[in-house]
FILUM-920677 format. One line per 8 residues: their letters; for each residue y, z, x of N, C-alpha, C, CB. Coordinates in nm, 2 decimals, decimal comma. Atoms other than C-alpha are relative to their C-alpha. Glycine has a CB too. Example, Ala and Ser with C-alpha at 12.3 -4.5 7.8 and 13.67 -1.06 7.14 Angstrom:
# residues 2
as	-0,12 0,00 0,09 -0,45 0,78 1,23 0,12 0,00 0,09 0,00 0,12 -0,10 ~ -0,11 0,00 -0,09 -0,11 0,71 1,37 0,11 0,08 -0,08 0,05 -0,14 0,04
//
This chain:
# residues 220
xxxxxxxx	0,02 0,12 -0,05 9,97 7,63 8,85 -0,06 0,01 0,14 0,11 -0,08 0,00 ~ 0,06 -0,01 -0,13 9,75 7,56 9,16 0,10 -0,06 0,10 -0,14 -0,09 0,00 ~ -0,09 0,03 -0,10 9,95 7,54 9,47 -0,08 -0,07 0,12 0,06 0,14 0,05 ~ 0,08 0,09 -0,10 9,84 7,28 9,74 0,10 -0,01 0,14 -0,02 -0,17 -0,07 ~ -0,07 0,00 -0,14 9,93 7,29 10,12 -0,07 -0,10 0,08 0,00 0,15 0,07 ~ 0,05 0,09 -0,09 9,90 7,01 10,36 -0,09 0,06 0,10 0,11 -0,07 0,07 ~ 0,10 -0,08 -0,08 9,59 7,11 10,58 0,05 0,02 0,14 -0,14 -0,07 0,00 ~ -0,05 -0,02 -0,13 9,78 7,06 10,90 0,11 0,09 0,03 0,04 -0,11 0,05
xxxxxxxx	-0,12 -0,08 0,01 10,06 7,30 10,82 -0,04 0,15 0,06 0,04 0,01 -0,15 ~ 0,01 -0,15 -0,06 10,10 7,64 11,01 -0,01 0,09 -0,12 0,13 0,05 0,11 ~ 0,00 -0,09 0,11 10,15 7,79 10,67 -0,14 0,03 -0,07 0,08 -0,06 -0,10 ~ 0,12 -0,03 0,07 9,79 7,77 10,57 -0,10 0,08 0,08 -0,07 -0,13 -0,06 ~ 0,08 -0,09 -0,08 9,66 7,98 10,85 -0,08 0,11 -0,06 0,08 0,05 0,11 ~ 0,07 -0,10 0,05 9,38 8,22 10,78 -0,07 0,06 0,11 -0,09 -0,04 -0,12 ~ 0,05 -0,07 -0,10 9,22 8,48 10,98 -0,17 -0,03 -0,01 0,05 0,15 0,00 ~ 0,13 0,05 0,01 8,87 8,36 11,09 -0,11 0,13 -0,03 -0,04 -0,08 0,12
xxxxxxxx	0,11 -0,13 0,03 8,69 8,72 11,05 0,03 0,05 -0,13 0,02 0,12 0,11 ~ -0,03 -0,05 0,14 8,82 8,77 10,70 -0,07 -0,09 -0,10 0,16 0,01 -0,03 ~ 0,05 0,07 0,11 8,65 8,67 10,38 0,11 -0,04 -0,09 -0,10 0,09 -0,08 ~ -0,09 0,06 0,08 8,87 8,44 10,17 -0,01 0,03 -0,13 -0,01 -0,11 0,01 ~ -0,01 -0,01 0,15 8,95 8,56 9,82 0,14 -0,03 -0,06 -0,04 0,15 -0,05 ~ -0,14 0,04 0,03 9,26 8,37 9,71 0,06 0,08 -0,13 0,01 -0,15 -0,02 ~ -0,05 -0,05 0,12 9,50 8,55 9,48 0,13 -0,10 -0,05 0,05 0,15 0,03 ~ -0,10 0,08 0,04 9,74 8,37 9,26 0,13 0,08 -0,01 -0,03 -0,06 -0,13
xxxxxxxx	-0,11 -0,07 0,00 10,00 8,65 9,31 0,07 -0,02 0,13 -0,02 0,13 -0,02 ~ -0,08 0,03 -0,12 10,22 8,50 9,57 0,12 -0,09 -0,03 -0,09 -0,07 0,10 ~ -0,13 0,09 0,04 10,55 8,31 9,61 -0,02 -0,11 0,13 0,17 0,10 0,00 ~ 0,00 0,09 -0,12 10,55 7,98 9,83 0,09 0,03 0,10 0,02 -0,14 -0,03 ~ -0,08 -0,02 -0,11 10,69 8,05 10,17 0,10 -0,09 0,05 -0,08 0,03 0,09 ~ -0,10 0,12 -0,04 10,85 7,71 10,24 0,03 0,02 0,14 0,13 0,00 -0,09 ~ -0,03 0,03 -0,14 10,82 7,72 10,60 0,05 0,14 0,07 0,12 -0,12 0,01 ~ -0,05 -0,13 -0,04 10,90 8,10 10,65 -0,09 0,04 0,13 -0,01 0,12 -0,12
xxxxxxxx	0,06 -0,06 -0,12 10,82 8,28 10,98 0,00 0,15 -0,01 0,07 -0,05 0,13 ~ 0,00 -0,14 0,01 10,72 8,63 10,92 0,03 0,07 0,14 -0,15 0,05 -0,05 ~ -0,06 -0,06 -0,13 10,87 8,88 11,18 -0,06 0,16 0,00 0,17 0,00 -0,01 ~ 0,05 -0,13 -0,01 10,68 9,22 11,10 -0,13 0,01 -0,11 0,12 0,12 -0,02 ~ 0,12 -0,03 0,08 10,36 9,36 10,94 0,03 0,15 -0,06 -0,14 -0,01 0,09 ~ -0,03 -0,11 0,07 10,36 9,62 10,68 -0,14 0,06 -0,02 0,08 -0,02 -0,15 ~ 0,14 -0,05 0,02 10,05 9,87 10,68 0,02 0,09 -0,13 -0,05 0,09 0,14 ~ 0,00 -0,07 0,12 9,95 10,02 10,34 -0,14 0,08 0,00 0,02 -0,11 -0,12
xxxxxxxx	0,12 -0,04 0,03 9,67 10,23 10,21 -0,01 -0,01 -0,15 -0,03 0,14 0,05 ~ 0,02 0,03 0,14 9,51 10,17 9,87 0,02 0,11 -0,08 -0,12 -0,05 -0,03 ~ -0,01 -0,12 0,09 9,51 10,54 9,74 -0,08 0,00 -0,12 0,14 0,02 -0,03 ~ 0,07 0,02 0,11 9,23 10,44 9,52 -0,15 0,06 0,03 0,01 -0,14 -0,03 ~ 0,15 -0,03 -0,04 8,83 10,46 9,54 -0,03 -0,06 0,13 -0,09 -0,06 -0,10 ~ 0,03 0,03 -0,14 8,64 10,40 9,86 -0,06 -0,15 0,00 -0,11 0,10 0,07 ~ 0,06 0,13 0,00 8,48 10,06 9,75 0,10 -0,11 0,05 -0,05 -0,02 -0,13 ~ -0,09 0,13 -0,03 8,63 9,77 9,94 -0,02 -0,11 -0,09 -0,03 -0,06 0,13
xxxxxxxx	0,03 0,10 0,09 8,46 9,53 9,71 0,09 0,02 -0,14 -0,17 0,00 -0,02 ~ -0,08 -0,02 0,12 8,64 9,68 9,40 0,15 -0,02 0,03 -0,02 0,15 -0,05 ~ -0,15 0,02 -0,05 8,98 9,68 9,59 0,01 -0,15 0,01 0,03 0,08 0,15 ~ -0,01 0,14 -0,01 8,91 9,32 9,68 0,01 -0,08 -0,13 -0,09 -0,05 0,07 ~ 0,02 0,05 0,13 8,83 9,23 9,31 0,14 0,02 -0,06 -0,11 0,06 -0,08 ~ -0,13 -0,04 0,07 9,17 9,40 9,20 0,08 -0,10 0,06 0,05 0,15 0,03 ~ -0,08 0,08 -0,07 9,37 9,21 9,46 -0,01 -0,15 -0,03 -0,01 0,03 0,13 ~ 0,01 0,15 0,03 9,22 8,88 9,38 0,03 -0,03 -0,14 -0,15 -0,06 0,04
xxxxxxxx	-0,01 0,03 0,15 9,27 8,92 9,01 0,15 -0,03 -0,04 -0,05 0,13 -0,08 ~ -0,14 0,05 0,01 9,58 8,74 8,87 0,08 0,10 -0,07 0,01 -0,13 -0,08 ~ -0,07 -0,10 0,08 9,66 9,03 8,63 0,05 0,10 0,09 -0,09 0,05 -0,11 ~ -0,03 -0,11 -0,07 9,69 9,26 8,92 0,17 0,02 0,02 -0,06 -0,02 0,14 ~ -0,14 0,01 -0,02 10,06 9,15 8,97 0,04 0,06 0,14 0,06 0,08 -0,10 ~ -0,04 -0,05 -0,16 10,05 9,27 9,35 -0,12 -0,07 0,09 0,00 0,19 0,03 ~ 0,09 0,05 -0,10 9,88 9,13 9,66 0,06 0,04 0,14 -0,02 -0,17 -0,02 ~ -0,03 0,01 -0,15 9,86 9,19 10,03 -0,05 -0,12 0,06 -0,05 0,12 0,07
xxxxxxxx	0,05 0,11 -0,07 9,78 8,93 10,27 -0,16 0,04 0,03 0,09 -0,04 0,14 ~ 0,12 -0,06 -0,04 9,48 9,14 10,39 -0,04 0,13 -0,05 0,01 0,00 0,13 ~ 0,05 -0,14 0,04 9,25 9,43 10,29 -0,10 0,03 0,12 -0,07 0,01 -0,16 ~ 0,09 -0,05 -0,10 9,06 9,64 10,55 -0,09 0,11 -0,06 0,08 0,04 0,13 ~ 0,09 -0,11 0,06 8,76 9,85 10,43 -0,04 0,10 0,09 -0,13 -0,05 -0,05 ~ 0,03 -0,13 -0,09 8,63 10,18 10,56 -0,12 -0,05 0,11 -0,07 0,13 -0,11 ~ 0,11 0,04 -0,10 8,33 9,99 10,74 0,05 -0,11 0,10 -0,12 -0,06 -0,08 ~ -0,05 0,11 -0,07 8,58 9,74 10,90 0,00 -0,14 -0,06 -0,07 -0,01 0,13
xxxxxxxx	0,00 0,13 0,08 8,52 9,46 10,63 0,15 -0,04 0,00 -0,07 0,02 -0,15 ~ -0,13 0,07 0,00 8,82 9,22 10,62 0,00 -0,12 -0,12 0,03 -0,06 0,15 ~ -0,02 0,10 0,10 8,94 9,02 10,32 0,13 -0,05 0,02 -0,01 0,04 -0,13 ~ -0,14 0,07 0,02 9,24 8,76 10,29 0,02 -0,04 -0,14 0,02 -0,12 0,10 ~ -0,03 0,05 0,14 9,42 8,68 9,97 0,10 -0,09 0,00 0,03 0,10 -0,09 ~ -0,11 0,09 0,00 9,72 8,50 10,07 0,02 -0,06 0,13 0,12 0,07 -0,04 ~ -0,01 0,06 -0,13 9,78 8,25 10,35 0,13 0,05 0,06 0,00 -0,15 -0,02 ~ -0,12 -0,06 -0,08 10,03 8,36 10,62 0,13 -0,06 -0,03 -0,02 -0,01 0,14
xxxxxxxx	-0,13 0,06 0,03 10,29 8,12 10,53 0,06 0,02 -0,13 -0,01 -0,13 0,02 ~ -0,05 -0,03 0,13 10,32 8,23 10,18 0,02 0,15 0,00 -0,09 -0,04 -0,12 ~ -0,06 -0,13 0,02 10,48 8,55 10,04 -0,09 0,08 -0,09 0,14 0,00 -0,06 ~ 0,07 -0,07 0,09 10,26 8,81 9,91 0,08 0,12 -0,06 -0,11 0,05 0,07 ~ -0,08 -0,10 0,08 10,37 9,09 9,68 -0,05 0,14 0,02 -0,01 -0,04 -0,15 ~ 0,05 -0,14 -0,04 10,32 9,42 9,85 0,09 0,09 0,05 -0,10 -0,01 0,11 ~ -0,10 -0,09 -0,04 10,64 9,57 9,96 0,13 -0,05 -0,04 0,00 0,03 0,15 ~ -0,11 0,07 0,05 10,95 9,52 9,76 0,12 0,01 0,09 0,04 0,06 -0,13
xxxxxxxx	-0,10 0,00 -0,10 11,25 9,42 9,97 -0,04 -0,04 0,12 0,07 0,12 0,00 ~ 0,03 0,05 -0,14 11,04 9,33 10,27 -0,09 -0,12 -0,02 -0,07 0,10 0,08 ~ 0,11 0,10 0,02 10,79 9,07 10,12 0,04 -0,13 0,08 -0,03 -0,02 -0,16 ~ -0,04 0,12 -0,05 10,98 8,77 10,24 -0,02 -0,02 0,15 0,14 -0,03 -0,03 ~ 0,03 0,02 -0,13 10,96 8,84 10,60 -0,10 0,07 0,07 0,11 0,03 0,05 ~ 0,13 -0,08 -0,06 10,63 9,04 10,64 -0,13 -0,05 -0,04 0,00 0,15 -0,04 ~ 0,14 0,01 0,03 10,26 9,04 10,64 -0,05 0,13 -0,05 -0,09 -0,05 0,13 ~ 0,03 -0,14 0,05 10,11 9,31 10,42 -0,16 0,02 0,03 0,03 0,02 -0,15
xxxxxxxx	0,14 -0,03 -0,02 9,77 9,48 10,52 -0,04 0,14 -0,07 -0,03 0,01 0,16 ~ 0,05 -0,13 0,07 9,61 9,73 10,28 -0,13 0,04 0,08 -0,04 -0,04 -0,16 ~ 0,12 -0,07 -0,06 9,35 9,97 10,41 -0,05 0,10 -0,10 0,04 0,08 0,14 ~ 0,07 -0,08 0,10 9,10 10,15 10,19 -0,01 0,14 0,04 -0,14 -0,06 -0,04 ~ 0,00 -0,15 -0,03 9,18 10,52 10,21 0,09 0,07 -0,09 0,05 0,04 0,15 ~ -0,08 -0,07 0,09 9,35 10,78 10,01 0,06 0,13 0,04 -0,08 0,02 -0,13 ~ -0,05 -0,13 -0,06 9,60 11,06 10,09 -0,05 0,12 -0,08 0,15 -0,01 0,00 ~ 0,03 -0,12 0,08 9,49 11,42 10,00 0,09 0,04 -0,10 -0,03 0,11 0,07
xxxxxxxx	-0,08 -0,05 0,11 9,63 11,53 9,68 0,06 -0,12 -0,09 0,13 0,08 0,05 ~ -0,05 0,11 0,06 9,70 11,17 9,56 -0,03 0,00 -0,16 -0,06 -0,13 0,07 ~ 0,05 -0,01 0,14 9,50 11,21 9,23 0,04 0,13 -0,07 -0,16 -0,03 -0,01 ~ -0,04 -0,13 0,05 9,69 11,48 9,04 -0,10 0,05 -0,11 0,14 -0,02 -0,05 ~ 0,08 -0,05 0,08 9,43 11,49 8,78 -0,14 0,03 0,04 0,00 -0,08 -0,09 ~ 0,13 -0,03 -0,06 9,15 11,57 9,00 -0,08 0,13 -0,07 0,02 0,03 0,17 ~ 0,07 -0,12 0,06 9,07 11,92 8,85 -0,07 -0,04 -0,14 0,12 0,13 -0,02 ~ 0,05 0,03 0,11 9,01 11,76 8,52 -0,12 -0,09 -0,02 0,10 -0,03 -0,06
xxxxxxxx	0,10 0,11 -0,03 8,76 11,50 8,65 -0,14 0,06 0,00 0,02 -0,07 0,13 ~ 0,15 -0,04 -0,01 8,37 11,54 8,59 -0,05 -0,04 0,13 -0,09 -0,07 -0,11 ~ 0,08 0,02 -0,14 8,14 11,54 8,89 -0,04 -0,14 0,03 -0,13 0,09 0,00 ~ 0,04 0,13 -0,02 8,03 11,19 8,83 0,13 -0,08 0,05 -0,07 -0,06 -0,13 ~ -0,13 0,05 -0,05 8,39 11,06 8,85 0,05 0,04 0,12 0,08 0,03 -0,08 ~ -0,03 -0,04 -0,13 8,47 11,26 9,14 -0,08 -0,06 0,12 -0,02 0,14 -0,01 ~ 0,08 0,06 -0,11 8,18 11,13 9,34 0,02 -0,15 0,01 -0,15 0,02 -0,03 ~ -0,02 0,14 -0,02 8,28 10,78 9,27 0,13 -0,04 0,07 -0,01 -0,06 -0,14
xxxxxxxx	-0,13 0,02 -0,05 8,62 10,84 9,41 0,02 0,04 0,15 0,10 0,09 -0,09 ~ 0,00 -0,04 -0,14 8,52 10,97 9,75 -0,14 -0,06 0,07 0,01 0,16 0,02 ~ 0,12 0,04 -0,07 8,28 10,85 10,03 -0,12 0,10 0,00 0,03 -0,02 0,15 ~ 0,11 -0,08 -0,01 7,93 10,98 10,02 -0,01 0,12 0,10 -0,11 -0,08 0,02 ~ 0,00 -0,12 -0,10 7,90 11,34 10,17 0,13 0,08 -0,01 -0,02 -0,05 0,16 ~ -0,12 -0,07 -0,01 8,26 11,43 10,09 -0,02 0,12 -0,10 0,12 -0,08 -0,04 ~ 0,00 -0,10 0,10 8,30 11,78 9,91 0,10 -0,02 -0,09 0,00 0,13 0,06 ~ -0,09 0,03 0,12 8,42 11,75 9,56 0,03 0,12 -0,08 -0,06 -0,10 -0,09
xxxxxxxx	0,00 -0,11 0,09 8,41 12,11 9,44 0,15 0,06 -0,02 -0,09 0,11 0,06 ~ -0,13 -0,05 -0,01 8,78 12,19 9,52 0,08 -0,04 -0,14 0,07 -0,06 0,14 ~ -0,08 0,05 0,12 9,06 12,17 9,24 0,10 -0,11 0,03 0,08 0,13 -0,07 ~ -0,10 0,11 -0,04 9,27 11,93 9,43 -0,07 -0,12 0,07 0,12 0,07 0,11 ~ 0,06 0,12 -0,06 9,19 11,58 9,55 -0,01 0,00 0,14 0,07 -0,11 -0,05 ~ 0,00 0,00 -0,13 9,05 11,57 9,89 0,04 -0,12 0,08 -0,11 0,04 0,04 ~ -0,04 0,12 -0,06 9,14 11,21 9,95 -0,11 -0,05 0,10 0,13 0,01 0,07 ~ 0,08 0,04 -0,10 8,96 11,02 10,24 0,08 -0,08 0,09 -0,11 -0,06 -0,05
xxxxxxxx	-0,08 0,06 -0,10 9,10 10,91 10,57 -0,04 -0,13 0,05 0,01 0,09 0,11 ~ 0,04 0,13 -0,06 9,09 10,59 10,76 -0,11 0,04 0,10 0,12 -0,08 0,08 ~ 0,11 -0,02 -0,10 8,79 10,56 10,99 0,03 -0,07 0,11 -0,13 -0,03 -0,06 ~ -0,02 0,05 -0,14 8,77 10,47 11,36 -0,03 -0,15 -0,01 -0,09 0,08 0,11 ~ 0,04 0,14 0,00 8,59 10,14 11,28 0,10 -0,09 -0,08 -0,15 0,00 -0,07 ~ -0,11 0,08 0,08 8,85 10,04 11,01 0,13 -0,02 0,08 0,04 0,08 -0,12 ~ -0,13 0,02 -0,08 9,15 10,11 11,25 -0,02 -0,09 0,12 0,04 0,13 0,06 ~ 0,03 0,10 -0,10 8,97 9,91 11,52 0,01 -0,14 -0,06 -0,14 0,03 0,06
xxxxxxxx	0,01 0,12 0,07 8,93 9,62 11,28 0,15 -0,05 -0,02 -0,08 0,01 -0,13 ~ -0,13 0,02 0,04 9,29 9,65 11,16 0,08 -0,03 0,13 0,05 0,12 -0,08 ~ -0,06 0,02 -0,13 9,42 9,67 11,52 -0,03 -0,14 0,05 -0,04 0,11 0,10 ~ 0,03 0,14 -0,05 9,23 9,34 11,62 0,08 -0,10 -0,08 -0,15 -0,04 -0,01 ~ -0,07 0,11 0,09 9,39 9,17 11,31 0,15 0,00 0,04 -0,03 0,03 -0,17 ~ -0,15 -0,01 -0,03 9,74 9,30 11,40 0,04 -0,07 0,14 0,04 0,14 0,00 ~ -0,01 0,06 -0,13 9,68 9,19 11,77 0,02 -0,14 -0,03 -0,13 0,03 0,09 ~ 0,00 0,15 0,02 9,60 8,84 11,64 0,13 -0,05 -0,08 -0,13 -0,05 -0,07
xxxxxxxx	-0,12 0,04 0,06 9,91 8,83 11,43 0,13 0,00 0,09 0,02 0,09 -0,11 ~ -0,11 0,00 -0,09 10,13 8,94 11,71 -0,02 -0,13 0,11 -0,01 0,16 0,08 ~ 0,03 0,12 -0,09 9,96 8,65 11,92 0,05 -0,13 -0,07 -0,17 -0,01 0,02 ~ -0,05 0,11 0,08 10,02 8,41 11,64 0,14 -0,03 -0,03 -0,06 0,00 -0,13 ~ -0,16 0,02 0,02 10,39 8,47 11,57 0,08 0,06 0,11 0,05 0,09 -0,13 ~ -0,08 -0,02 -0,13 10,48 8,59 11,93 0,08 0,12 -0,03 0,10 -0,13 0,04 ~ -0,07 -0,13 0,04 10,57 8,95 11,81 -0,03 0,08 0,12 -0,06 0,08 -0,14 ~ 0,01 -0,11 -0,10 10,63 9,24 12,07 -0,08 0,11 -0,07 0,13 0,04 0,05
xxxxxxxx	0,07 -0,10 0,05 10,39 9,52 11,99 0,08 0,12 0,01 -0,12 0,02 0,04 ~ -0,09 -0,10 0,02 10,63 9,79 11,86 0,01 0,05 -0,14 0,11 -0,04 0,06 ~ 0,00 -0,04 0,14 10,72 9,98 11,56 0,10 -0,06 -0,08 0,02 0,13 0,00 ~ -0,07 0,09 0,07 10,97 9,71 11,47 -0,08 -0,11 -0,07 0,09 -0,05 0,10 ~ 0,09 0,09 0,06 10,70 9,48 11,43 -0,12 0,04 -0,09 -0,05 -0,07 0,11 ~ 0,12 -0,06 0,06 10,44 9,72 11,30 0,04 0,13 -0,08 -0,12 0,03 0,11 ~ -0,06 -0,12 0,08 10,57 9,94 11,01 -0,09 0,05 -0,10 0,13 -0,04 -0,07 ~ 0,09 -0,05 0,11 10,40 10,17 10,75 0,10 -0,02 -0,12 -0,04 0,17 0,02
xxxxxxxx	-0,06 0,01 0,13 10,50 10,12 10,39 0,09 0,11 -0,03 -0,10 0,00 -0,11 ~ -0,10 -0,12 0,03 10,66 10,47 10,37 0,14 -0,02 0,06 -0,05 0,15 0,05 ~ -0,13 0,04 -0,05 10,94 10,33 10,58 0,10 -0,09 -0,07 -0,02 -0,06 0,12 ~ -0,08 0,08 0,10 11,04 10,09 10,31 0,11 0,09 -0,10 -0,10 -0,08 -0,10 ~ -0,09 -0,08 0,08 11,36 10,22 10,15 -0,02 -0,01 -0,16 0,15 -0,03 0,05 ~ 0,00 0,03 0,15 11,26 10,08 9,81 -0,14 0,05 -0,05 0,02 -0,17 -0,03 ~ 0,13 -0,04 0,04 10,91 10,24 9,79 0,00 0,16 -0,04 -0,10 -0,03 0,12 ~ 0,02 -0,14 0,03 10,80 10,57 9,64 -0,14 0,05 0,06 -0,01 0,03 -0,16
xxxxxxxx	0,11 -0,04 -0,07 10,48 10,56 9,85 0,03 0,08 0,14 -0,08 -0,14 0,03 ~ -0,05 -0,08 -0,10 10,58 10,83 10,09 -0,12 0,05 0,11 0,08 0,11 -0,06 ~ 0,12 -0,07 -0,08 10,23 10,92 10,24 -0,05 -0,12 0,11 -0,13 0,05 -0,12 ~ 0,05 0,08 -0,08 10,13 10,60 10,41 0,08 -0,02 0,12 -0,03 -0,11 -0,05 ~ -0,07 -0,01 -0,13 10,22 10,62 10,78 0,02 0,13 0,04 0,12 -0,07 0,01 ~ -0,01 -0,13 -0,03 10,25 10,99 10,77 -0,08 0,06 0,10 -0,01 0,07 -0,10 ~ 0,10 -0,05 -0,09 9,93 11,06 10,95 -0,06 -0,11 0,08 -0,10 0,08 -0,08 ~ 0,05 0,12 -0,07 9,88 10,71 11,11 -0,02 0,05 0,15 0,11 -0,14 -0,01
xxxxxxxx	0,01 -0,04 -0,13 9,75 10,76 11,46 0,05 -0,12 0,09 -0,15 0,05 0,04 ~ -0,08 0,10 -0,06 10,03 10,56 11,62 -0,02 -0,04 0,14 0,14 0,03 -0,02 ~ 0,00 0,02 -0,14 9,98 10,61 11,98 -0,13 -0,10 0,04 -0,01 0,14 0,06 ~ 0,12 0,08 -0,03 9,60 10,50 11,99 0,00 -0,13 -0,08 -0,12 0,08 -0,03 ~ 0,01 0,12 0,07 9,66 10,23 11,73 0,08 -0,11 0,06 0,04 0,02 -0,15 ~ -0,07 0,10 -0,07 9,94 10,06 11,90 -0,05 -0,04 0,15 0,14 0,03 0,01 ~ 0,07 0,04 -0,11 9,75 10,07 12,22 -0,12 -0,09 -0,03 -0,05 0,12 0,07 ~ 0,11 0,09 0,04 9,45 9,91 12,06 0,05 -0,13 -0,04 -0,08 0,06 -0,11
xxxxxxxx	-0,06 0,13 0,04 9,68 9,63 11,93 0,05 -0,06 0,13 0,13 0,02 -0,10 ~ -0,04 0,08 -0,13 9,84 9,57 12,28 -0,11 -0,04 0,07 0,08 0,08 0,09 ~ 0,10 0,04 -0,08 9,50 9,57 12,44 -0,06 -0,13 -0,06 -0,09 0,11 0,03 ~ 0,04 0,11 0,08 9,39 9,33 12,17 0,07 -0,13 0,02 0,00 0,03 -0,13 ~ -0,10 0,10 -0,03 9,69 9,10 12,23 -0,02 -0,05 0,14 0,14 0,05 -0,02 ~ 0,02 0,04 -0,13 9,64 9,10 12,60 -0,15 -0,08 0,02 0,00 0,13 0,07 ~ 0,13 0,06 0,00 9,27 9,00 12,55 0,01 -0,14 -0,05 -0,09 0,07 -0,08 ~ -0,03 0,14 0,08 9,39 8,70 12,32 0,07 -0,07 0,12 0,10 0,02 -0,14
xxxxxxxx	-0,08 0,08 -0,09 9,63 8,60 12,59 -0,09 -0,05 0,11 0,12 0,08 0,06 ~ 0,09 0,04 -0,11 9,37 8,61 12,86 -0,11 -0,12 -0,02 -0,07 0,13 0,03 ~ 0,10 0,09 0,04 9,11 8,42 12,66 0,06 -0,14 -0,02 -0,08 0,05 -0,11 ~ -0,06 0,15 0,04 9,36 8,13 12,55 0,09 -0,04 0,10 0,06 0,00 -0,14 ~ -0,09 0,05 -0,10 9,56 8,12 12,86 0,14 0,00 -0,03 -0,03 -0,12 0,04 ~ -0,14 -0,02 0,04 9,89 8,24 12,72 0,06 0,13 0,04 0,02 -0,01 -0,17 ~ -0,05 -0,13 -0,03 10,12 8,50 12,84 -0,03 0,03 0,14 -0,05 0,12 -0,09 ~ 0,03 -0,02 -0,13 10,10 8,69 13,17 -0,03 0,15 0,00 0,13 -0,04 0,10
xxxxxxxx	0,03 -0,13 -0,01 10,00 9,02 13,31 0,12 0,09 -0,01 -0,07 0,02 0,13 ~ -0,12 -0,06 0,02 10,36 9,13 13,33 0,03 0,03 -0,16 0,11 -0,08 0,07 ~ -0,02 -0,01 0,14 10,39 9,06 12,95 -0,10 0,10 -0,06 -0,01 -0,13 -0,06 ~ 0,09 -0,09 0,05 10,08 9,25 12,88 0,03 0,14 0,05 -0,15 -0,04 0,03 ~ -0,04 -0,14 -0,04 10,20 9,56 13,08 0,12 0,04 -0,09 0,03 0,00 0,15 ~ -0,12 -0,04 0,10 10,53 9,55 12,86 -0,06 0,03 -0,12 0,10 -0,12 -0,04 ~ 0,05 -0,03 0,13 10,33 9,54 12,56 -0,08 0,13 -0,01 -0,10 -0,11 -0,05 ~ 0,07 -0,13 0,00 10,11 9,83 12,66 0,10 0,10 0,01 -0,11 0,02 0,11
xxxx	-0,11 -0,09 -0,01 10,42 10,03 12,74 0,07 0,02 -0,13 0,08 -0,04 0,10 ~ -0,08 0,00 0,11 10,58 9,95 12,42 -0,03 0,10 -0,12 0,00 -0,14 -0,05 ~ 0,04 -0,10 0,10 10,36 10,17 12,20 -0,01 0,14 0,05 -0,12 -0,03 -0,05 ~ 0,01 -0,13 -0,05 10,41 10,48 12,41 0,13 0,07 0,00 -0,06 0,00 0,15
//
């Protein structure tokens, strides 16, 4: 059934820089206040459009709030006040952000795939001759877009920039996805989030220099 939200409610907030692709895979939040963000990687193909189509499809059975492409593209699927289905056990209190990337070795069947299929599973220019899946990493543009989004979430929900508020999926005790977060550039990422948060505070007249200094130190 279609869910309707009053237009003046905090629960309907959407990120202005994201393309809105509503998913039916969510649970009504009923006034919840998220306390942290969960970072995921898609572990699939490099096409952000294909990933977006999958998350928007009702048959997917899963949904993040946001998706960040290799080129910094942003999609939103679930409003912030509602519960997306992205991290069992953590969904009720969190915001989920997927990133288009794949861990090396994720596709165990790589050796049996033909050349055309392999090329569709990696960015252009990636070597595909090996017998194991090369995967493809997060990009600098992608990380920058993600950090701006997380800074906005910290500003919106008054979160401190630290590893309690920003968690990788692999730290969820109920997940089998052990790779996400293993190679995340935490120091530079948290600094980018802190800098983005201070910029938002400066532009919107909230917070103080001392608070910004505290946030910058939190990621170190």
